C-alpha positions in Angstrom: -9.0 12.8 -10.3 -6.0 11.6 -8.2 -3.2 9.6 -9.6 -1.2 7.3 -7.3 2.1 6.7 -9.2 4.4 3.9 -8.1 7.8 3.8 -9.8 9.7 0.5 -9.7 13.2 -0.4 -10.5 13.4 -4.2 -11.2 16.5 -6.4 -11.3 17.1 -8.0 -14.7 17.2 -11.5 -13.1 13.5 -11.3 -12.3 12.2 -8.8 -14.8 10.2 -11.2 -17.1 8.6 -13.1 -14.3 7.9 -9.9 -12.4 6.3 -8.2 -15.4 4.0 -11.1 -16.0 3.0 -11.2 -12.3 2.4 -7.5 -12.2 0.1 -7.6 -15.3 -1.7 -10.8 -14.4 -2.0 -10.7 -10.6 -0.8 -7.7 -8.7 -2.4 -4.8 -10.7 -5.7 -6.6 -11.1 -5.8 -7.2 -7.3 -5.2 -3.6 -6.6 -8.0 -2.5 -9.0 -10.3 -5.1 -7.4 -10.2 -3.1 -4.1 -12.6 -0.6 -5.7 -10.4 2.3 -4.7 -9.2 3.0 -8.2 -11.2 3.5 -11.4 -8.4 2.6 -13.8 -4.7 2.2 -14.2 -1.9 2.7 -16.6 1.3 0.6 -16.5 4.3 1.9 -18.4 8.0 1.3 -18.8 10.3 4.3 -18.5 12.5 5.1 -21.5 15.8 6.9 -21.6 16.8 6.0 -18.1 19.8 4.0 -16.9 18.8 0.4 -17.2 22.2 -1.1 -16.3 20.8 -2.8 -13.2 17.3 -3.4 -14.7 14.3 -1.8 -16.3 12.2 0.9 -14.6 8.4 0.8 -14.7 5.5 3.0 -13.3 2.1 1.9 -12.3 -0.4 4.7 -12.2 -3.7 4.1 -10.4 -6.5 6.6 -10.9 -8.9 7.4 -8.0 -11.9 9.7 -8.4 -11.3 11.3 -5.0 -8.7 11.7 -2.4 -11.0 9.7 -0.1 -10.8 6.7 -2.3 -7.0 6.9 -2.2 -7.1 7.3 1.6 -9.3 4.2 1.8 -6.7 2.3 -0.2 -3.9 3.5 2.2 -5.9 2.6 5.3 -7.3 -0.7 4.2 -5.0 -2.2 1.6 -1.6 -0.5 1.1 0.3 -2.3 3.8 -0.8 -5.7 2.6 0.1 -5.0 -1.0 3.5 -3.6 0.0 4.1 -6.6 2.1 3.4 -8.9 -0.8 6.0 -7.1 -3.0 8.6 -7.2 -0.3 8.2 -10.9 0.6 8.0 -12.0 -3.1 10.7 -9.9 -4.6 12.8 -8.6 -1.7 15.5 -6.1 -2.8 15.2 -7.1 -6.5 12.3 -4.6 -6.8 12.7 -1.1 -5.4 9.9 1.4 -5.5 8.6 4.7 -4.4 5.2 6.3 -4.7 4.0 9.8 -5.5 0.6 11.3 -5.4 -0.6 13.7 -8.1 -3.8 15.6 -8.9 -5.1 15.9 -12.5 -5.6 19.6 -13.4 
């Protein structure tokens, strides 16, 4: 199992609207690509939240091929949506992990 983890720092001014959008729209659309089997969406605790809360979306793929299919066919469009909708009020970075 492969976990694609995206950590996001969100500005307080958009945090409530962003959170609802992530849960109701963005994450379901990523899951609907068929590249991931499930997801986990969490808020990080014990981090500096002066500028806003920090979240992580973890998407679980059965194989690296499924993750690569997401990268090749979907990632650019999803990243573009985030950038256009939230601009610099949502900063993120991704990491790839393997379940042992």
